[in-house]
N, C-alpha and C positions, 0 to 999 in steps of 0.2 A: 083370608083370601089370598091366594098365591100371587106373587109379584109378576106382573106381565111387563116385558121390555117394551118401549114405545116403538113406533116405526123408525126405520134408520133415520138418523139425523144427518147433519152435514158431514159427519164422519164417514159415511159410506162411500164417498168418492175422492177421500183424501189422497191416497197415493197416486191416483191418476194425475192430480195436480202437482205432485211433488216429484214425479219420477224425471223430469226434464234435466235435473243436474246429474242423475246417475246413470242413465241408460245408455249414453253413446260411448263407444270405445272398444267394443269386443271385435276382434279380427273376424272371427267366424260366430255366428249366433247359435247358441246351443238349443237343444230342445227343451220345452217346457218342463218346469219340476213337477213331479209326481203329485197328482191330486189338485193341481192348479186349474184355474179357469178364468176367463175375462169376466169383468163385471158386467151385468145386463144392461147398464145405463150408458157404457162407453165402451166402443170397439178399440181393439188394439191397433197400433200404428203398423203399417204393412211391414213384414219381415222380421217383427220383433218376437222375442221369445221370453217367457216368464221364468225369471231366475231366482226370484224369491216370492213366497206367497204366504199370507197370513189372514185368517178370517176369524172374527170374534162376533158371536152373536150378540153380546151387549158389553159395552165398556165406554170409557170416556177417552177424550182426545183433545189436547190443547192445539187449536187451530190458529195459527198465527194470522194477524189481520194488519201487521205493520212491522217494520224492522225491529228486531230484538234490541233491548237495552243492555248490553253486555251479555251476561249468562242468563239474564231474565227475559221472559218472552215479550215484553213490551205490550202493545195493543194485541188482544188475542179473545178467543171465545171458547170456552170448554163446552165441548158438544158431547152428547151421549147417544148411543144406538148401536146399530150393526156396523162394524168396522171391517173393511176389506182393504188390505195393504198388498199392493202388486208392484213388484219392481221388474221392469222389462229391460232387456238388453237388445241394443240395435246396432247394426253393423257400423263400423267406424267412418263409413262413406257418408253417413248422414250427421248433420250437425244438430246441437241441441236447440238452435233457433228453428230449423225446420220442423223438428219433432213438436217443440212448443207451439208454433203457429198452427200446426195440424190440430193439435188438441184444442187450442183456444177457438179456433173455428168450429170444430166439432162441438164443443160445449155450448158456444153462443147459439149455433144452429138448433140445438136441442132444447134451448130455452133456459140455460143456466145464465146467472147473474154473477159477474166477476166481483169479488169481494176485496182481493188484495193481488198485486202482482209485483214481482221484482225481478232483477236479473244481476248475475255477477256479484261484485262487492257490495251493491246496493241492498242485497238481501241481508247482509250483516255478517258475512264471513263464517268461520268455522262454528261459532256459537249458533248461528242460525241452523246450520246443517245438524247439530246435535239436539236442537230443539224440535225439529220437525219430524225426523225418523231416527230408528234405531242407529247406533253408532255403526259407521262403515257403509251404510246404505245409500248416502248421498255423496256425490262427487265432492272431493276435497279441492278441486280446482275452482277457486272463487273467480276466475276469469271466464268460466263457461258453465254457469248453473242458471236455471230459471225456476221460478215458482209462480203458480197461480192457484189462488183459493177461490172457489166458486160454489154457488148453491142452486139447487133446483127446487122451486116450490110447486108442489102439486097435491092434489086432493088426498092422496094416501100418505102423504107426509113429505117433509123436506129432506133433499139429498144434497 
């Protein structure tokens, strides 16, 4: 019997929750990268452009649920399922806090449950950045980054 991937796990929304540290700073927002699209569960922040997009039908991801212990993930959960990674760029006039609060409210209003949140150096610094996304995709500015891991439990599967 052929292997059939499970419905998307927590991994389906990971980069929506990680983008807050990487998105702010472009002088002018570029056009979306070719072949990209917003995730159906979360709309994009007004004026944002997709500058990096990766979609995998089935893979695993280490979702941080606490501050890393040095270069090790610390408290975490390995999730499997469809993984969509989207990096948005937003005009430098917006702050990471403004974007974060918008996504936090959007996720809460949609029924998501927050699992872990941190900001700035409380996230664990450079080690944190390299554990959550591919190198270079998260802001190296430890004084202006935010992270939120959340899940949505629904009949068709957890996101």
